[in-house]
C-alpha positions as CSV (number, residue, x, y, z in Angstrom):
1,M,38.9,-6.5,-107.4
2,A,41.9,-8.3,-108.5
3,N,41.7,-11.4,-110.5
4,Y,45.0,-12.9,-109.9
5,A,46.9,-15.2,-112.5
6,G,48.4,-17.0,-109.3
7,I,49.0,-16.8,-105.6
8,A,52.2,-18.1,-103.9
9,I,52.2,-18.4,-100.0
10,G,55.5,-19.6,-98.4
11,I,56.2,-19.5,-94.7
12,N,59.5,-20.1,-92.8
13,H,58.9,-18.6,-89.3
14,Y,55.8,-19.9,-87.6
15,Q,54.8,-18.4,-84.4
16,F,53.8,-21.7,-82.8
17,L,55.3,-24.3,-84.9
18,Q,58.8,-25.5,-85.9
19,P,60.4,-23.3,-88.5
20,L,61.0,-24.2,-92.0
21,N,64.0,-23.2,-94.0
22,Y,62.9,-22.7,-97.6
23,G,58.9,-22.3,-97.6
24,Q,59.5,-18.5,-98.3
25,A,62.0,-19.1,-101.0
26,D,59.7,-21.6,-102.7
27,A,57.0,-19.1,-103.0
28,Q,59.4,-16.4,-104.0
29,R,61.0,-18.3,-106.9
30,L,57.8,-19.5,-108.5
31,Q,56.3,-15.9,-108.3
32,G,59.7,-14.5,-109.5
33,F,59.7,-17.0,-112.4
34,F,56.3,-16.1,-113.7
35,V,57.1,-12.3,-113.4
36,D,60.1,-12.7,-115.3
37,Q,59.1,-15.5,-117.8
38,A,55.3,-14.9,-118.3
39,H,55.7,-11.1,-117.9
40,L,53.1,-10.9,-115.1
41,Q,53.0,-7.8,-112.9
42,P,53.7,-8.6,-109.2
43,S,50.2,-7.8,-108.6
44,E,49.0,-10.3,-110.8
45,F,50.8,-13.2,-109.1
46,L,50.2,-12.4,-105.4
47,L,53.1,-13.3,-103.1
48,L,52.5,-13.9,-99.4
49,T,55.7,-14.6,-97.3
50,D,57.2,-13.7,-93.8
51,T,58.7,-10.5,-95.6
52,S,56.8,-9.8,-98.7
53,P,55.8,-6.1,-98.8
54,P,52.1,-5.0,-99.3
55,I,50.7,-4.9,-103.0
56,D,48.5,-2.0,-103.5
57,D,46.0,-2.2,-100.7
58,V,46.8,-6.0,-100.1
59,L,48.6,-7.0,-96.8
60,T,50.8,-10.0,-97.7
61,Y,52.1,-11.1,-94.3
62,P,50.7,-14.8,-94.4
63,N,48.7,-14.8,-91.2
64,R,45.2,-16.2,-91.1
65,E,43.5,-12.9,-91.2
66,N,45.3,-11.7,-94.5
67,I,45.1,-15.0,-96.1
68,L,41.2,-15.1,-95.5
69,R,41.0,-11.5,-96.7
70,C,42.9,-12.6,-99.9
71,L,40.5,-15.4,-100.6
72,D,37.6,-13.1,-100.0
73,R,39.0,-10.7,-102.6
74,I,39.0,-13.7,-104.9
75,R,35.5,-14.6,-104.4
76,Q,34.4,-10.9,-105.2
77,S,36.4,-10.8,-108.3
78,P,34.9,-11.5,-111.6
79,A,35.8,-15.1,-112.9
80,S,38.0,-15.5,-115.9
81,R,37.5,-18.7,-117.9
82,E,40.3,-18.1,-120.5
83,S,43.6,-18.7,-118.6
84,W,44.8,-21.3,-116.1
85,R,45.3,-19.9,-112.5
86,W,48.0,-21.4,-110.2
87,F,48.1,-21.6,-106.4
88,L,51.2,-22.6,-104.4
89,F,51.4,-23.2,-100.6
90,S,54.7,-24.2,-99.1
91,G,54.4,-24.6,-95.3
92,C,52.7,-26.6,-92.6
93,G,49.4,-28.5,-92.7
94,V,47.4,-30.8,-90.5
95,S,44.5,-33.1,-90.5
96,W,42.1,-32.5,-87.6
97,D,38.9,-34.6,-87.1
98,N,39.3,-35.7,-90.8
99,V,39.4,-32.0,-92.0
100,D,42.6,-30.8,-93.7
101,Y,44.0,-27.4,-92.9
102,L,46.7,-25.3,-94.0
103,M,48.5,-23.6,-91.1
104,P,49.0,-19.8,-91.7
105,I,52.1,-18.2,-89.8
106,D,49.9,-17.7,-86.7
107,G,48.5,-21.1,-86.9
108,N,48.4,-22.7,-83.4
109,P,48.4,-26.6,-82.9
110,D,46.4,-26.0,-79.7
111,D,43.4,-24.5,-81.7
112,I,43.6,-26.0,-85.3
113,P,39.9,-25.2,-86.2
114,G,40.2,-21.6,-84.9
115,T,43.6,-20.9,-86.3
116,G,44.0,-23.0,-89.4
117,I,42.4,-22.6,-92.8
118,P,40.3,-25.5,-94.2
119,I,41.2,-26.7,-97.6
120,E,37.4,-26.6,-98.5
121,C,37.5,-23.1,-98.0
122,L,40.5,-22.4,-100.0
123,F,39.1,-24.5,-102.9
124,S,35.7,-23.0,-102.8
125,S,37.4,-19.5,-103.2
126,L,39.7,-20.6,-106.0
127,K,36.9,-22.1,-108.0
128,T,35.8,-18.5,-108.4
129,M,38.9,-17.5,-110.2
130,G,38.6,-19.4,-113.5
131,S,36.0,-22.1,-113.6
132,N,38.0,-25.4,-113.4
133,K,41.1,-24.1,-114.7
134,I,42.8,-24.1,-111.4
135,L,46.1,-25.8,-110.6
136,V,46.8,-26.2,-106.8
137,L,50.4,-27.1,-105.6
138,L,50.6,-28.1,-102.1
139,D,54.2,-28.6,-100.5
140,I,52.9,-29.5,-97.0
141,N,55.4,-30.0,-94.2
142,R,54.2,-32.3,-91.3
143,S,55.6,-30.5,-88.3
144,P,56.5,-32.6,-85.2
145,G,54.5,-30.0,-83.2
146,M,51.2,-31.1,-84.8
147,P,48.9,-33.8,-83.3
148,S,49.3,-37.1,-84.7
149,G,46.4,-38.9,-86.6
150,E,45.4,-39.2,-90.2
151,P,47.9,-38.0,-92.7
152,V,47.1,-34.6,-94.1
153,G,46.0,-34.8,-97.7
154,A,43.3,-37.5,-97.8
155,E,40.5,-35.0,-97.6
156,T,42.2,-32.6,-99.9
157,V,42.5,-35.4,-102.6
158,E,38.8,-36.3,-102.1
159,L,37.9,-32.4,-102.3
160,A,39.9,-31.9,-105.4
161,Y,37.8,-34.9,-107.2
162,Q,34.5,-33.5,-106.0
163,M,35.2,-29.9,-107.0
164,G,37.0,-30.5,-110.2
165,I,40.3,-29.1,-109.1
166,S,43.8,-30.2,-110.6
167,L,45.9,-30.9,-107.5
168,I,49.7,-32.0,-107.1
169,L,50.9,-32.8,-103.6
170,S,54.4,-32.7,-103.1
171,S,54.5,-36.3,-101.7
172,Q,52.4,-39.5,-101.0
173,L,50.1,-39.4,-98.1
174,N,52.5,-41.4,-95.8
175,Q,55.6,-39.5,-96.8
176,F,57.3,-36.4,-95.8
177,S,58.3,-33.4,-97.9
178,H,61.8,-32.5,-97.8
179,E,64.3,-29.4,-98.3
180,A,68.0,-29.3,-99.3
181,S,70.5,-26.5,-98.6
182,A,72.4,-27.3,-101.9
183,L,69.2,-26.5,-103.9
184,G,68.2,-23.5,-101.5
185,N,64.5,-24.7,-101.9
186,G,62.3,-27.6,-101.2
187,L,62.8,-30.7,-103.4
188,F,59.3,-30.3,-104.8
189,T,59.8,-26.5,-105.8
190,S,63.1,-27.3,-107.3
191,A,61.6,-30.1,-109.5
192,L,58.7,-27.8,-110.5
193,L,60.9,-25.0,-111.7
194,E,63.1,-27.4,-113.7
195,A,59.8,-28.5,-115.5
196,L,58.8,-24.9,-116.2
197,R,62.2,-23.9,-117.5
198,Y,62.1,-27.0,-119.8
199,Y,58.6,-26.9,-121.2
200,H,57.9,-23.0,-120.7
201,T,54.7,-22.1,-122.5
202,D,54.2,-25.7,-123.7
203,I,53.7,-26.8,-120.2
204,T,50.5,-29.1,-119.9
205,L,49.3,-31.0,-116.7
206,E,50.2,-34.3,-118.5
207,N,54.0,-33.2,-119.0
208,L,54.3,-31.6,-115.7
209,E,52.9,-34.6,-114.0
210,E,55.3,-37.0,-115.7
211,Y,58.4,-34.6,-115.2
212,L,57.7,-34.5,-111.4
213,R,57.1,-38.1,-111.3
214,E,60.5,-38.8,-112.7
215,R,62.5,-36.1,-111.3
216,L,61.4,-35.8,-107.8
217,P,62.5,-39.4,-106.6
218,E,65.9,-38.6,-108.3
219,L,66.3,-35.4,-106.5
220,S,65.6,-37.3,-103.3
221,Q,68.4,-39.6,-103.8
222,H,70.8,-37.2,-105.2
223,H,70.4,-35.0,-102.0
224,W,70.3,-37.9,-99.6
225,R,66.8,-37.8,-98.7
226,P,64.1,-40.4,-98.3
227,V,62.4,-40.8,-101.5
228,Q,59.7,-38.5,-102.1
229,I,57.0,-39.1,-104.8
230,P,54.4,-36.6,-105.8
231,L,50.7,-37.3,-105.7
232,T,48.6,-35.9,-108.6
233,V,44.9,-35.5,-109.2
234,I,43.4,-34.7,-112.6
235,P,39.6,-35.1,-112.2
236,L,39.0,-33.6,-115.7
237,Q,40.9,-35.8,-118.2
238,E,40.2,-33.2,-121.1
239,Y,42.4,-30.8,-119.3
240,R,45.4,-33.1,-119.2
241,Q,47.0,-31.9,-122.5
242,Q,45.9,-28.1,-122.1
243,H,48.7,-25.5,-121.9
244,I,48.5,-24.3,-118.2
245,W,51.0,-21.4,-118.6
246,P,49.3,-18.5,-116.6
247,E,48.5,-15.2,-118.2
248,G,47.7,-11.7,-117.2
249,A,46.8,-8.4,-118.5
250,S,50.4,-7.5,-119.2
251,S,51.1,-10.9,-121.0
252,P,52.6,-10.5,-124.5
253,P,51.0,-12.2,-127.5
254,E,51.8,-15.9,-127.9
255,N,54.4,-15.6,-130.5
256,Q,56.5,-13.1,-128.4
257,W,57.3,-15.1,-125.3
258,A,60.9,-15.0,-123.9
259,D,62.9,-18.1,-124.8
260,P,63.0,-20.7,-122.2
261,I,65.7,-20.4,-119.5
262,T,67.8,-23.5,-118.6
263,D,69.8,-24.1,-115.3
264,S,72.5,-26.6,-116.1
265,K,73.3,-27.0,-112.4
266,A,69.6,-27.9,-111.5
267,T,69.3,-30.7,-114.2
268,K,72.9,-32.0,-114.4
269,V,74.5,-32.2,-110.9
270,V,74.7,-35.2,-108.7
271,F,76.8,-36.1,-105.8
272,S,79.9,-38.4,-106.1
273,E,80.9,-40.7,-103.2
274,D,83.3,-38.0,-101.8
275,G,80.5,-35.6,-101.3
276,N,81.7,-33.4,-104.4
277,N,79.5,-32.2,-107.2
278,L,79.7,-34.2,-110.2
279,E,78.4,-33.0,-113.6
280,V,76.9,-35.7,-116.0
281,P,74.9,-35.4,-119.1
282,P,71.1,-35.5,-119.0
283,K,69.7,-39.0,-119.3
284,A,68.5,-40.1,-122.7
285,G,64.8,-40.2,-123.3
286,F,63.6,-37.4,-121.2
287,P,65.4,-34.1,-121.9
288,G,65.9,-31.8,-118.8
289,L,66.3,-34.6,-116.3
290,G,69.7,-34.9,-114.7
291,G,72.1,-37.4,-113.9
292,A,72.1,-41.3,-114.0
293,H,68.7,-42.8,-114.1
294,L,68.0,-44.1,-110.7
295,E,66.5,-47.4,-111.3
296,S,64.6,-47.9,-108.0
297,E,61.2,-49.5,-107.5
298,F,60.0,-45.9,-106.9
299,T,61.3,-44.5,-110.2
300,K,60.3,-47.7,-112.2
301,K,56.7,-47.7,-110.8
302,P,55.8,-44.3,-109.5
303,L,52.1,-43.7,-108.4
304,S,49.9,-41.0,-109.5
305,V,46.2,-40.3,-109.2
306,V,44.7,-39.6,-112.6
307,T,41.1,-40.8,-112.8
308,Q,37.8,-39.0,-113.6
309,N,35.5,-41.0,-111.2
310,P,35.8,-40.0,-107.5
311,N,33.8,-43.0,-106.6
312,S,36.5,-45.4,-108.0
313,Y,39.6,-43.4,-106.7
314,S,42.6,-45.4,-106.7
315,P,46.4,-44.8,-107.7
316,T,47.7,-45.9,-111.0
317,N,49.9,-49.1,-110.7
318,T,51.0,-51.1,-113.6
319,D,52.6,-53.9,-111.6
320,S,50.3,-56.4,-109.7
321,S,53.3,-57.7,-107.7
322,N,53.5,-54.4,-105.9
323,Q,52.2,-54.3,-102.4
324,T,48.4,-53.8,-101.9
325,L,47.4,-50.2,-101.5
326,S,44.5,-48.7,-99.7
327,D,41.2,-48.3,-101.6
328,S,40.8,-44.6,-100.7
329,V,44.2,-43.1,-100.7
330,A,47.4,-43.4,-103.0
331,L,50.1,-44.7,-100.7
332,V,53.5,-46.5,-101.1
333,S,55.1,-48.4,-98.6
334,Y,57.3,-46.0,-96.6
335,S,58.6,-45.5,-93.1
336,D,60.0,-42.2,-91.6
337,S,59.0,-41.0,-88.1
338,Q,60.0,-37.3,-88.5
339,P,60.1,-34.9,-91.3
340,Q,63.7,-33.7,-92.4
341,T,65.0,-30.4,-93.2
342,D,68.0,-29.3,-95.1
343,T,70.0,-28.9,-92.0
344,E,69.8,-32.7,-91.2
345,E,72.2,-33.7,-93.9
346,L,72.4,-37.5,-94.0
347,S,76.1,-38.6,-93.1
348,S,75.7,-42.3,-92.5
349,W,77.6,-43.1,-95.8
350,R,80.6,-41.0,-94.6
351,E,80.5,-42.8,-91.3
352,W,80.5,-46.1,-93.2
353,L,83.7,-45.1,-95.2
354,F,85.3,-44.2,-91.9
355,W,84.7,-47.5,-90.4
356,G,85.4,-49.5,-93.5
357,S,88.9,-47.8,-93.6
358,G,89.7,-48.2,-90.0
359,I,89.7,-44.4,-89.3
């Protein structure tokens, strides 16, 4: 049975939910990055999207049956404790009766327990891949077609602590995940790929968490989206500074890796007031981050979860003047009633310019 270095699932066109624009592209770009830069075979970093072809005897259309079959293959595979394993999901999720579910492409909001995939089932399967050396990245969209209630992610965070799984959610529990057409991806995946290009084989949980915490709010503001701050869980602190670059059977020796690739557009482009791209130097102090440093309350004091003790679960916050936070979940003060896709470009600033000039 296959012992995957990683799995990437990305969904655009749901059968019963509002479609996404870049879920599939998110998964494709992460898998493509590691196939190119970590010299993995496509069969070593499994890709499940709307249009991905079968790999050997594995069907990769991301419906519930195929995803569960993939998880079953993982459970039957011999565990590897040497290399870190990655899992990315970019799609819809929901909390139902205090249970978090990822929604496959055939997930039905009228029968969530019968058509969704419980996070606990996912984590249990991933644990067999490589002890505790698992990194789970969840870019969860909260579809308007889903039942309202508890925000998805609360149970996921608790399970990550209990099961010793390193986890990064694309946003805080009371925020929404966003996409941008200028990037061709979700904001979270764009920031993730920037971090991988910069740190390359030196990527660790610690520097990845720091990069995303700084960069994601910047991308949000550069692309006129509500601020989005990642939520990170690192239950085993001894793993914070371990290298998490995935390896497969075809990976070269450590001294023969490809040189890191760079993407100046991704790291240096912001938007000027006239809507045109404006290139600026990377900000001092943190190579690879682009544009002017956005000195908002979000970027000054971002929140992340980095504690060993699940019984004392609370977000890191160095400023006692900030608003009071829940004892059980990491939240920031935020209001936004609907998720926003790349097609909903914010234009209020243009209207303000027109009104101000009398047009």
